[in-house]
C-alpha positions in Angstrom: -8.8 179.2 -12.3 -9.1 183.0 -12.4 -10.9 185.0 -9.7 -13.6 186.3 -12.0 -16.2 184.4 -13.9 -16.3 184.0 -17.6 -17.5 187.0 -19.4 -18.0 185.3 -22.7 -17.9 181.6 -23.6 -16.9 180.5 -27.1 -19.9 179.9 -29.4 -18.9 176.3 -29.9 -18.7 175.5 -26.1 -20.2 172.0 -25.5 -18.8 171.3 -22.0 -21.8 170.6 -20.0 -25.1 169.9 -21.6 -27.1 171.0 -18.5 -25.6 174.6 -18.5 -27.6 177.6 -19.7 -26.2 180.5 -21.8 -23.6 182.4 -19.9 -24.4 185.8 -18.4 -22.0 188.7 -18.7 -20.1 189.2 -15.4 -21.4 192.7 -15.1 -25.0 191.3 -15.0 -24.3 188.5 -12.5 -26.2 189.0 -9.2 -24.3 188.8 -5.9 -26.5 186.8 -3.4 -25.9 188.3 0.0 -28.5 187.5 2.6 -30.4 190.8 2.2 -29.5 193.0 -0.6 -28.9 191.5 -4.0 -27.0 193.6 -6.5 -25.1 193.1 -9.9 -21.4 192.6 -9.8 -20.9 195.8 -11.8 -22.5 197.7 -8.9 -20.3 196.3 -6.2 -18.4 198.9 -4.0 -15.8 196.5 -2.7 -13.4 193.9 -4.2 -15.4 190.9 -4.9 -14.3 187.5 -6.3 -16.5 185.2 -8.4 -15.6 181.7 -9.5 -18.2 180.1 -11.8 -19.0 176.5 -12.6 -17.4 176.3 -16.0 -14.2 177.6 -14.5 -14.3 175.3 -11.5 -14.7 172.2 -13.7 -11.7 173.1 -15.9 -9.3 173.6 -13.0 -6.5 171.0 -12.2 -8.2 170.5 -8.8 -10.2 167.8 -6.9 -11.4 169.6 -3.8 -12.5 173.0 -2.4 -9.2 174.2 -0.9 -7.4 173.6 -4.2 -10.0 175.8 -5.9 -9.5 178.6 -3.4 -5.7 178.4 -3.7 -6.0 179.8 -7.2 -7.8 183.0 -6.1 -6.0 186.3 -5.5 -5.8 187.6 -1.9 -7.0 184.2 -0.6 -4.4 182.3 1.5 -4.8 178.6 1.8 -2.5 176.8 4.2 -3.0 173.0 4.0 -1.9 170.4 6.4 -1.4 167.9 3.6 -3.3 167.5 0.3 -6.6 166.2 -0.7 -8.6 168.9 1.2 -8.1 166.9 4.5 -7.6 170.0 6.5 -6.9 173.6 5.4 -6.9 176.9 6.9 -8.2 179.8 4.8 -7.3 183.5 5.3 -8.1 186.7 3.3 -6.0 189.8 3.1 -3.6 188.6 6.0 -6.4 187.5 8.2 -6.2 184.2 10.1 -8.3 181.2 9.6 -10.5 182.3 12.6 -11.2 185.6 10.8 -12.8 184.2 7.6 -16.5 183.4 7.6 -17.4 180.3 5.5 -21.0 180.0 4.3 -22.9 177.4 2.4 -25.8 178.9 0.4 -25.8 181.7 2.9 -25.8 179.5 6.0 -22.9 180.1 8.4 -20.5 177.2 8.8 -18.8 178.6 11.9 -17.5 176.2 14.5 -17.3 177.4 18.2 -14.5 175.0 18.9 -11.9 176.0 16.3 -11.7 177.6 12.9 -9.6 174.6 11.7 -12.9 172.9 10.9 -14.5 175.7 8.8 -13.7 174.1 5.4 -15.3 170.8 6.5 -18.1 171.6 4.0 -20.1 168.5 3.0 -20.0 169.2 -0.8 -17.6 168.2 -3.7 -16.6 170.8 -6.2 -19.0 169.2 -8.7 -21.9 170.4 -6.6 -20.8 174.0 -6.9 -22.6 176.6 -9.0 -20.2 179.3 -8.0 -18.2 180.7 -5.2 -18.6 184.3 -4.0 -15.6 185.9 -2.2 -16.0 189.1 -0.1 -12.6 190.6 0.6 -12.5 192.9 3.6 -15.0 193.4 6.4 -18.3 191.8 6.1 -19.5 192.2 9.7 -22.1 194.7 8.6 -23.6 192.0 6.4 -23.0 188.7 8.4 -22.0 189.8 12.0 -19.0 188.6 14.0 -16.4 186.3 12.4 -16.6 187.9 9.0 -13.5 189.8 10.2 -11.3 189.8 7.2 -13.7 188.5 4.6 -16.3 185.8 3.8 -16.6 182.9 1.3 -20.0 181.7 0.2 -20.2 178.3 -1.6 -23.3 178.3 -3.7 -24.9 175.0 -4.9 -27.8 174.7 -7.3 -30.1 172.0 -8.5 -29.2 171.5 -12.2 -31.7 172.8 -14.7 -32.0 169.4 -16.5 -32.3 165.8 -15.4 -28.7 164.5 -15.4 -26.5 161.7 -13.9 -22.9 162.5 -13.5 -20.2 160.1 -12.7 -16.5 161.1 -12.0 -13.5 159.0 -11.0 -9.7 159.5 -10.8 -6.5 157.9 -9.6 -2.9 159.1 -9.0 0.3 158.9 -7.1 0.5 157.9 -3.4 -2.3 155.5 -3.9 -4.7 158.4 -4.4 -8.2 157.6 -5.9 -11.6 159.1 -5.8 -15.1 158.6 -7.3 -18.4 160.5 -7.1 -21.9 160.1 -8.5 -24.6 162.8 -8.6 -28.1 162.8 -10.0 -30.8 165.5 -10.4 -34.5 165.5 -11.1 -36.6 168.6 -12.0 -40.0 169.3 -13.2 -42.2 172.4 -13.2 -42.8 172.5 -9.4 -39.7 170.9 -7.7 -36.0 170.1 -8.1 -34.0 167.4 -6.4 -30.2 166.8 -6.4 -28.2 164.2 -4.5 -24.5 163.3 -4.7 -22.1 161.0 -3.0 -18.3 161.0 -3.1 -15.1 159.4 -1.7 -11.4 160.3 -1.8 -8.5 158.2 -0.5 -4.7 158.2 -0.4 -2.0 156.2 1.2 -0.1 159.3 2.0 2.9 161.1 0.6 5.0 160.5 3.7 4.6 158.4 6.9 1.1 158.7 8.5 -0.5 161.1 6.0 -3.0 158.8 4.6 -6.6 159.9 4.4 -10.2 158.8 3.7 -12.9 161.4 3.0 -16.6 160.6 2.4 -19.2 163.2 1.4 -22.9 163.0 0.9 -25.2 166.0 -0.1 -28.9 166.4 -0.8 -30.5 169.6 -2.0 -34.1 170.3 -3.0 -36.4 173.1 -3.9 -40.2 173.3 -4.0 -42.0 176.1 -6.0 -45.3 176.5 -4.2 -46.5 179.3 -6.7 -44.9 182.2 -8.5 -44.3 184.0 -5.3 -43.3 181.4 -2.8 -40.5 178.8 -2.7 -39.0 176.4 -0.2 -35.2 175.5 -0.3 -33.5 172.9 1.8 -30.3 170.8 2.0 -28.7 168.2 4.1 -25.1 167.2 4.0 -22.5 165.2 5.9 -18.7 164.8 5.5 -16.4 162.3 7.3 -12.7 162.7 7.3 -10.1 160.2 8.7 -6.5 161.1 8.4 -3.0 160.6 9.7 -1.9 163.9 11.1 2.0 163.7 11.1 3.2 166.9 12.7 -0.1 168.8 12.1 -0.5 170.3 15.6 2.7 169.7 17.5 6.3 169.5 16.8 7.4 167.6 13.6 8.8 165.0 16.1 5.3 163.9 17.0 4.7 161.9 13.8 2.0 159.5 15.1 -1.0 162.0 15.5 -4.4 161.0 14.1 -7.7 162.6 13.6 -11.3 161.8 12.6 -13.8 164.6 12.0 -17.5 164.3 11.1 -19.5 167.4 10.2 -23.2 167.5 9.5 -25.4 170.3 8.4 -29.0 171.0 7.4 -31.0 174.0 6.5 -34.6 174.9 5.3 -35.7 178.3 4.1 -38.8 179.8 2.7 -38.8 182.7 0.3 -41.8 185.0 -0.5 -41.1 187.5 -3.2 -43.8 189.7 -4.6 -43.4 193.1 -6.3 -40.9 195.1 -4.4 -40.9 193.0 -1.2 -38.8 189.9 -0.4 -38.6 187.9 2.9 -36.7 184.7 3.7 -36.9 183.1 7.1 -34.5 180.1 7.6 -33.5 177.6 10.3 -30.2 175.7 10.2 -28.2 173.3 12.2 -24.5 172.2 12.2 -22.9 169.5 14.2 -19.2 168.6 14.4 -17.5 165.6 16.0 -13.7 165.8 16.4 -11.6 162.9 17.7 -7.9 163.6 18.0 -5.4 160.9 19.1 -1.8 161.9 20.0 -0.7 158.3 19.2 -2.7 156.7 16.4 -2.2 153.0 17.6 -2.7 153.8 21.2 -5.5 156.4 21.8 -5.5 156.0 25.5 -2.2 157.8 25.8 -3.8 161.1 24.9 -7.2 161.6 23.2 -9.6 164.5 22.8 -13.2 163.9 21.7 -15.4 166.9 21.3 -19.0 167.6 19.9 -20.2 171.0 18.9 -23.7 172.0 17.9 -25.0 175.3 16.5 -28.6 176.1 15.9 -29.7 179.2 14.1 -32.9 180.9 13.1 -33.0 184.0 11.0 -35.1 186.2 8.8 -33.7 188.4 6.0 -35.8 190.9 4.2 -35.5 193.5 1.4 -38.0 196.1 0.1 -37.7 198.7 -2.7 -39.1 202.1 -2.0 -38.9 205.7 -3.3 -35.5 206.2 -1.7 -33.8 203.0 -2.9 -33.7 199.5 -1.4 -33.8 198.6 2.2 -32.4 195.4 3.7 -33.2 194.3 7.3 -33.5 191.2 9.5 -32.7 189.4 12.7 -30.9 186.3 13.7 -30.4 184.1 16.8 -27.7 181.6 17.2 -27.0 179.0 20.0 -23.6 177.3 20.3 -22.4 174.6 22.6 -19.6 172.2 23.1 -19.3 168.8 25.0 -16.4 166.5 25.2 -14.3 163.8 27.0 -10.6 163.1 27.0 -8.2 160.3 27.9 -5.0 160.9 29.7 -2.8 157.8 30.3 -5.9 155.7 29.9 -8.0 157.6 32.5 -11.2 159.1 31.1 -12.6 162.4 32.3 -14.6 165.4 31.0 -12.6 167.7 28.7 -12.0 171.2 30.1 -14.0 172.4 27.0 -17.1 170.3 28.1 -20.3 172.2 28.9 -19.6 175.6 27.6 -22.3 177.4 25.5 -23.1 180.9 24.3 -26.0 182.7 22.6 -25.7 185.3 19.9 -28.4 187.7 18.8 -28.2 190.0 15.8 -30.3 192.7 14.2 -29.3 194.5 11.0 -30.4 197.1 8.6 -28.9 198.8 5.4 -30.1 200.9 2.7 -28.8 201.5 -0.9 -29.4 205.1 -2.1 -28.9 205.6 -5.8 -28.9 209.0 -7.6 -31.5 209.8 -10.2 -29.0 209.6 -13.0 -27.6 206.1 -11.8 -24.1 207.6 -11.5 -23.7 207.5 -7.7 -24.9 205.1 -5.0 -24.2 204.9 -1.3 -25.1 202.0 1.1 -24.8 202.7 4.8 -25.6 199.9 7.2 -25.5 198.8 10.8 -25.3 195.4 12.5 -26.3 195.2 16.3 -24.9 192.1 18.0 -25.5 190.8 21.6 -23.3 188.1 22.9 -24.0 186.2 26.1 -20.2 186.1 27.0 -19.3 189.6 25.8 -22.3 191.9 25.8 -23.4 194.4 23.1 -21.5 195.4 20.1 -22.3 197.6 17.0 -20.8 197.1 13.6 -21.4 200.2 11.3 -20.2 200.3 7.8 -20.8 202.3 4.5 -20.0 201.5 0.9 -20.0 204.1 -2.0 -19.5 204.0 -5.7 -19.4 206.4 -8.6 -19.8 205.4 -12.3 -17.5 207.5 -14.2 -18.8 205.9 -17.4 -20.7 202.7 -18.3 -17.4 200.8 -18.0 -15.4 202.6 -15.2 -16.4 202.6 -11.5 -14.7 204.1 -8.5 -15.6 202.8 -5.1 -14.7 202.9 -1.4 -15.9 201.5 1.8 -15.4 201.8 5.6 -16.4 199.2 8.1 -15.8 197.7 11.6 -15.0 194.0 12.1 -15.3 191.9 15.3 -14.5 188.4 16.4 -15.1 186.7 19.7 -12.6 184.0 20.7 -13.5 180.3 20.3 -13.7 177.9 23.1 -10.4 176.5 22.2 -8.8 180.0 22.4 -10.3 180.4 25.9 -10.2 177.2 27.7 -8.1 174.5 26.0 -5.2 173.1 27.9 -2.5 170.6 27.1 1.2 170.0 28.0 2.2 172.4 25.3 -0.9 174.8 25.0 -2.6 177.0 27.4 -5.9 178.8 26.7 -6.8 182.2 28.2 -10.3 182.7 29.7 -9.6 186.4 30.0 -9.3 187.0 26.2 -11.0 190.0 24.9 -12.7 190.0 21.4 -10.6 191.3 18.6 -11.9 194.2 16.4 -10.7 196.4 13.6 -11.6 199.4 11.4 -11.2 198.7 7.7 -10.8 201.1 4.8 -10.6 200.4 1.1 -10.6 202.5 -2.2 -10.5 201.0 -5.6 -11.3 201.4 -9.3 -12.7 198.9 -11.8 -12.8 198.9 -15.6 -15.3 196.3 -16.8 -16.3 196.0 -20.5 -17.8 192.7 -21.7 -14.8 190.5 -21.7 -12.1 192.7 -20.2 -11.5 193.5 -16.5 -9.0 195.7 -15.0 -9.2 196.3 -11.2 -7.0 197.8 -8.5 -7.5 198.8 -5.0 -5.7 199.6 -1.7 -6.9 198.8 1.7 -6.0 199.4 5.4 -7.0 197.4 8.6 -6.3 198.7 12.0 -6.5 195.7 14.3 -7.0 195.9 18.0 -6.7 193.1 20.6 -5.7 190.6 17.9 -5.9 187.1 19.1 -3.1 184.5 18.5 -1.1 181.8 20.1 2.4 182.9 21.2 5.3 180.6 22.0 7.1 181.0 25.3 10.6 179.8 25.0 11.1 179.5 28.8 8.6 176.7 29.4 8.0 175.6 25.7 4.2 176.3 25.9 1.9 178.1 23.4 -0.5 180.5 25.0 -3.4 182.5 23.5 -3.2 186.1 24.1 -4.2 189.5 22.7 -1.8 191.8 20.8 -2.2 195.4 21.4 -2.1 196.7 17.8 -1.5 195.3 14.3 -1.9 197.5 11.3 -2.4 195.8 8.0 -2.1 197.5 4.6 -2.1 196.1 1.1 -2.5 196.6 -2.6 -4.4 194.3 -5.0 -4.2 194.3 -8.9 -6.0 192.2 -11.4 -6.2 192.1 -15.2 -8.4 189.6 -16.9 -9.3 189.0 -20.5 -11.9 186.4 -21.4 -12.4 186.8 -25.1 -10.8 184.0 -27.1 -7.4 185.0 -28.5 -6.5 183.1 -31.7 -3.0 181.7 -31.7 -2.8 179.8 -35.0 -6.4 179.4 -36.3 -10.0 179.3 -34.8 -9.3 175.8 -33.3 -6.1 176.9 -31.4 -6.9 179.8 -29.0 -6.5 181.2 -25.5 -10.0 181.0 -23.9 -9.2 183.1 -20.9 -6.3 184.6 -19.1 -5.8 186.4 -15.9 -2.9 188.0 -14.0 -3.0 189.2 -10.4 -0.6 190.6 -7.9 -1.2 191.3 -4.2 1.1 193.0 -1.8 0.6 192.9 2.0 2.4 194.5 4.9 1.6 194.3 8.7 3.2 196.6 11.3 3.0 195.0 14.8 3.7 196.3 18.2 4.7 193.3 20.4 7.9 191.6 21.6 9.9 189.4 19.4 7.9 186.3 20.2 6.9 183.5 17.8 3.3 183.8 16.5 1.5 180.6 15.4 -0.9 182.1 12.9 -1.6 185.8 12.8 1.8 187.1 11.6 2.8 184.3 9.2 0.8 185.9 6.3 1.5 186.3 2.7 3.6 189.3 1.8 3.6 188.8 -2.0 1.2 186.7 -4.1 1.4 186.6 -7.9 -1.0 184.3 -9.9 -1.4 183.8 -13.6 -4.1 181.5 -14.9 -5.1 180.5 -18.3 -7.4 178.0 -20.3 -6.3 177.1 -23.8 -8.2 175.2 -26.6 -5.6 173.3 -28.4 -7.6 171.5 -31.2 -11.3 170.8 -31.3 -12.2 169.2 -28.0 -8.7 169.0 -26.7 -7.9 171.7 -24.0 -5.5 172.5 -21.3 -5.6 174.8 -18.3 -2.8 176.1 -16.1 -2.4 177.9 -12.8 1.0 179.4 -11.8 1.6 180.9 -8.4 4.5 182.8 -6.8 4.2 183.0 -3.0 6.3 184.9 -0.5 5.4 184.6 3.2 6.8 186.6 6.1 9.9 184.9 7.5 9.9 182.3 4.6 11.7 182.0 1.4 9.6 182.7 -1.8 8.6 179.7 -3.8 6.8 178.9 -7.2 4.0 176.5 -7.7 2.7 175.4 -11.1 -0.4 173.2 -11.7 -1.7 172.0 -15.0 -4.3 169.9 -16.7 -4.8 168.5 -20.3 -8.3 167.2 -21.1 -10.5 166.0 -23.9 -14.2 166.2 -23.8 -17.5 166.2 -25.6 -21.1 166.7 -24.5 -21.1 163.3 -22.6 -17.6 162.2 -21.8 -14.3 163.8 -20.6 -10.9 162.4 -19.8 -8.1 164.3 -18.1 -4.5 164.2 -16.9 -3.4 166.8 -14.3 -0.4 167.5 -12.1 0.1 169.6 -9.1 3.4 171.2 -8.1 4.9 170.3 -11.5 8.1 172.2 -10.5 8.6 169.8 -7.6 9.0 172.8 -5.2 9.9 172.0 -1.6 7.8 174.1 0.7 5.8 173.9 4.0 2.4 175.2 5.2 1.5 175.5 8.9 4.7 173.7 9.8 3.8 170.8 7.5 6.0 169.7 4.6 3.9 169.6 1.5 4.1 167.0 -1.2 6.2 167.4 -4.4 5.1 166.7 -7.9 1.8 164.7 -7.9 0.1 163.3 -11.0 -3.6 162.3 -11.3 -5.8 161.1 -14.2 -9.5 160.3 -14.6 -12.8 160.7 -16.4 -16.1 162.4 -16.1 -19.3 161.2 -17.7 -22.6 163.3 -17.8 -25.8 161.6 -19.0 -29.2 163.3 -19.5 -32.4 161.3 -19.0 
């Protein structure tokens, strides 16, 4: 519920039998693809959401988790995690990179599919959120930030069953099982979520299956692998066109697989990895008559990469290379006539090489990490993404930091080539890029965190869809200049605060505020995505132990968007649990606020209840 992980769990915590003792936040390791470092050593604003926190939230899917995180903007087209766009620091859904265990989930067709990640929140070990440019680390598409969903094979052999039901015919169920011995670990899970919809043609069915394994060859060598698939079928009332078009429908199936090998001995570590992602997207303009207007597209991405790190007398060096091939194929129906889509047959190749080095002073007070990513794109040529992070430890608890970096994003095939009666792509689009600057300060002492920062992003050639009132057509185009600046503040206290006695206490509380402003140089035209960002975001989250095993958690949000009235949202859960069994009742939008996201009216108050059972064997 709060952006940062738990510093200190209460001594009588019995929530999940398979969990180990909690590590203090300052000692948690950020798992980027090359250089690993402790959270306390980060020279940028980072967000961490850990497993204990995730499982106490009044949520049932990934977008709902992210909606509680400061500076993260979730714009859903309906509830249930059916489809959601994620932005960071005013960036669009195309400018945020999504990863699963470090594997890029980018889709060359459209960023609307980025959160089609084939896991349930029960699979999560934690979420790492990088705010600001991450191109030096991950290459293009990590424009405004990156979100890495990290899963892990449980430490013990457990079977976990979860089920819930609620308003609008909503229900869901999941089961997972893990097995571990000295040399290997296996983890498999299945889940389903359904709803009849909160208004006409907003029903959905979501199925997820995920398998993860690890094999310890010896004390130096390890193999990790995963395979997942998610299938989503949903009514898309007003999702992509005027609200008058209420009969839209969509089916999306996303599959992904990865295998990596890690050799770590002494001061050297190397991890080669291959991965694949496939996405099938079927869109029907009229649900009961697909022949009127249907799009059917398949995208494939194939990646091979090697990430390495070595410690030396001058610090730690990270380096590696990656190659990525993307393609799209598709057909469409127009008035019952089938033909190839105008997106069919396009492909591109991306190659990247990167190096960075972390220098640390002899007294451990000062560190600086310069880096460079070299990218070659078959459609757009060669680009370089330099960046540098620096930090100074004023004391053991106070750190000052700053960073500078370049971001870059090439347009999707949809941006370039899609055509419909109301949309017109632009094959002459230029990639968008920006220079980013951030300075901040962090006070971190065991169970207390106070952090503030300011940032500035100078966007060039920003890509968005602009509405032309003369012919009522949305067209993709480049803006000349958009300047983004913001401030972020967070205070978090994780030590139990006694209210009445040792049984009734606040386990954690956090308060955050984010202010964002964008200056644009363009005519007064309507932007579909880029300029409808958050201007103010206030979040307060808390988890309270009421009596013995009875607890409650709350998430309150105040949101103000450009050209929209401000609105409050309040979600809550009350639950009872022991080592094996948990039962809960939760509600979203308790205040029954009327609001819209991406032109879509969102549901009012919504109740759910269910249980979780965890058995060891």
